[in-house]
N, C-alpha and C positions, 0 to 999 in steps of 0.2 A: 330319072328324078329320084333323088335320095330322100329318104324319110328320116327326120330328126327324132332321135329318141327323147322321150320326156325326162326331165330331171328326176333323179332318184329321191325319194322322200328321206327326210332326216331320220336317222335311227334313234328310237326312244330307248332310254335305259330300261333294263328289265326291272320288274317289280322286286323291291327288296335290295337292289344293287346300291352300293355306296358310290356316290359321285366323287371322283378323285380331282383334287385341285392341282393346278400346275405347280411344280416345285419353285417356279420363279415368283409365285404370288404369295405374299405374306399376309396372314390373317391379322386384322386390326381389332383389338379389344379395347373397350372403354377403360380408362384408367380407374383403378380401384382406390377408394379412399381408405387410408390406414386409420383404424380406430385406435384411439389412445386407451389402453386398459384402465379400468376404474381403479385397480390396485395401485397403479403408478400415481394417480391423483391422490389416493388416500395416503401414500407414502410421504408426499410432500405437504399434505395438509397440517400435520403436527408442527412442522418447522415454520410454516406460515403463522400458525397460532402463537408459537413461541415468540416470533418477531413482533407480532402485534401486542402481546402482553408486555414484553420487555420495553417497547416504546411507550406504552401507557404508564409504566411504573419506572421510568428511567431516573427520576429524581430519587426515588427510594433506593434503587440499586446503587447510585453514586454515593449516597450517604451511608448505606450499609457497608460498602467496600471501604469507605473511609474509616469507619469504626474498626473494621477488621485489622487495619494496619497497626493500630495501637494496642491490640490484644496480645495476650500471652499464647504463643503458638501451641505449646503442648496441650493445653486445655481445648484449643480449637480442633486439634487433630483427634482428640478423644471424642469431641462432639461429632466430628465427621464419621468416626467409627461407629458411634451409637446410631447415627442416621442410616448407615449401611446395614446395621443389624435389624433395623425396622423392616427392611424388605425381606430379610430372612424370617422374621416373626410373622409377617403377613403371609409368606409362602407356607409356613408351617400351619397357620390357622386355616388357610384355604384348603390344604390337604386334609386337615382334620374335619372339615365341614362336609366332606363327600366320601362315600364308601369306596368309590373307584380309585385305583392307584393312578396318580397323575405323574407324567415325566418330570423328574426333579429339576433338571437344568432349565427346561423350557418354562416350568412353573415359576422359578426364581426370576428369569428374564422377563416374564410376563408381569410380575409384581413391580419390577423396576419401571417397565413401560407404563403400567397402570398408574403409578404414582405421578408420572408426567401428565397422562391424560386427565387425571383427577384435578390437576391445577389449571387445566385449560377449559374444563367444562364445569357446570354447576356441581357443587360438592357431592361426591359419591357417584354421580352419573358416569363419569369417565372410567373410573376403575371398575365399576359394575359392568359396563358394556364390554370392556376388554376381557374381563374374567368370564363373562357369559359366553363370549365368542370362543375363548380358549377352551372351555369345557365342552362346547359343542364340537369343536375340531377333535377333541380327545374322545368323542363318542358318547358323552353324557347327554341323555335326553333333556330337552328344554325344561320340562316340568321339574325334573330332579335337580338340574343345575340352578334353576330359580329358587328351589327350596334350599339348596346349599348356600346360595348367596344370602337368603334371608336368615339362615342359621348363623352365618358368619357375622352379619350386621348385628344380630341380637346378642351373640356372645361378646363381640367387641364392645357394644354399648353397656352390657351388664358389667363387664370387667372394668371399664373406665369409671362407671358410677361407683362400683365397689371400691376401687382404689381411692376415689375422691372421698367416699364415706369414711374409710379407714383413716385417712389423713386428717379429715375434719374432726374425728373423734380423738385422735392423738394430739392434734394441735388446734383446739377449738377457738383460740384467740389469734391465730396466725393471719386470718383474712376476714375482711368484712364482705360477705357475699353480696349484700345489697348494693355495693358500689359497682358491681359488674353490669347492672342494668341502669339505664337512664332513669332519672327521677320521674315517677308517675307512669312508668312503662309497664309495671307488673300487672296492673289491672287490665289494660287493653290486651296484653299478651295472653292472660288467662281467658279473656272473652273470646279471642281469636281461636285459641285451642279448643275451648268448649264449643264454639260454632262449627269448627271443622269436624269435631266428633259427632255433633248432632246431624250435620249434613251427611256424613258417611253412614251413620246408622239409618237415616231415612232412605238413602240410596239402596242400602242392602235390603230393607224391608219392601221397597216399592218395585225395584228392578229385579225381575226373576233371573235373567241371564247373569247379571252381575253377582247375585247371591250364589248361583250355582257355580260360577267360576271361582269365587272366593272360597267357598266351602271345599271345592275340589282341590284348590291349591293348599288349603290348610291340612287336608287329609294327606296330601303328598308330603308336605313339610314335616308333619308329625311322624309319618312313616320313616322319612329320611333321618330325622333326629333320633328316632328310636334305634335305627340300624347303626348309626354312628356311635351311640352310647353303649351298644352291646359289644363294641370293640374297644378295649382299654387304650390301645395305641392311638386310635382316632380321637377318642375323648380327651386324652392327655394333650394331643397336638392342638385340638380346638381350644381348650380352655387355657393351656399353657401359653400358646401363641397369643391369645386374646389378652392375657394379662401382661405379657412381655411387650406387646406393641405400644400401648400408651405409656408404660413404664420407661421404655427406651426413648420415646419422644420427650417425656418430662426430663429424663436424664440429659438429653441434648441441650435443653434450655438451661439446666443447672450448670452444665460444663461451660456454656458460653457466658453465663453470669459469673462464674469463677474466673474465666479468662479476662473479663473486664472489671473484676473486683467489685461486683455489685454487693452492697452490704446487707444481704438477706440470707438467713440460714438456708442451706440446700433443700431441706424438707419443706420449708415455706415456699421456695421457688417452685418445687414440684407441685405443691398444692395449688399455687396460683395458676400454673399451666393447666392442670386438669379442670379447675373451675372455669377458666376462660374458654377452653375448648368445648365444655359442656354448654356454657351459656351461648356460644356462637353457633352451635349446631343447628339452630333454627333459622339462620341467615343463609339463604341459598346463593352464595357468591361462588365463582369459580375457585375451588381449592381454598376457600376462605380468604382469598386475597383482599386485604383491606380490613375486613371485619376481624380476622384473627389478630392482626397487628394491634388494632385498637383495643381489643379485649385483653390481650396479653399485657399491654402497657398499663391499662387501668388496674389489672390484677396485681402486677408487680408494685405499682404505687400503693395499692391497698395493703400489700404485704409489708410496706415500710420502706420501699426503695425510692431514691430521688427520681423525679420525673425525667430529667435529661438522661441520666444513666440508664434508667429502665427502657427508654426509647432506643438508646444505642444497643442494649442487649437484645431487644426484640428484633431490630433490623439486622443485626449480625446473625442472629439465630435463623431468621428467615432466609438470609443469603445462603447459609450452609445447607439448610434442609429443603429449600424450595428452588432457589434460582440456580445454584451450581449444578444440581442433578437434572434441571429442566431440559437443557439441550441434549445431553446424552440420553436421557429418557425418551425424548422425542425421536432421536435417531434410532434407538432400539425399537420403538413402536413401529416406525416405518419399515425397519428390517423384518420384524415379525410379520407385518402385513404382507410384505413382498415374498417371504418364505412360506406364507400360508400357514403359519403357526396360529394366527388368530384371523 
């Protein structure tokens, strides 16, 4: 009688041994979702905003291009050249507002892109955001870049008001300033400004954190301004660019007025432009779209121009300075975001 051997137990893998899978078996992994980079979305966002703004103002665009067909082209080309020089003036001023040396080509491209961003967002916010991001990429700390931005805005405002004051003194009867504001609007405007000042002062007195942050920013800003003005090249760039920027903008309007034979002296047209832009600075519309046109038309009429021709000049001027650079500026903005320049 034979004895059956018991079945041998299964061999267990040694501790720490790696289990090998058969070469015929393919591991199945769950499909991975591809994430769309945020930068790709940011690249397309300016183009979408351009399309939206263009659709909203399509009647203005059609009328403006119609006036351009009847204008004298040499003057229009000169106006386009003055517009291009405004980006150079902005780049010079930005460099003058900060001690650190910024890369020249990228700085100029950033100003072109910032102009487009400024017309797509409430006035000043687009350009400020683009320039703050550019300086951060260049290694400038946020506190100092914010101080440089404040110094730039202050210098540009002082230069614009200074040019306006000089022209008003030189041509006191060229323009009736009161016509730039609606009748009865001066009193409420002063009340609003006074109310904002009182609220701001109260907030500084009552909120300690806010007061500390504001005083810290002011110390940084004063230190940055002192450092800039100890370097003659930086101070010259800051104030020279600040004066050139509004002067070139006013020159663009004058050249368009000459192209359409507007019967106003060039100095009076420049005065009308500066007065209108100062008056409209309190209206937070994207790039001043709508408000700038209305203020410029009123200012040119107040300077003695016919209403219909003044409207044609303003529309043609805004086509050259805003609408024609808008799409290339948006494309440049998207490219700078994609290349991580901003």
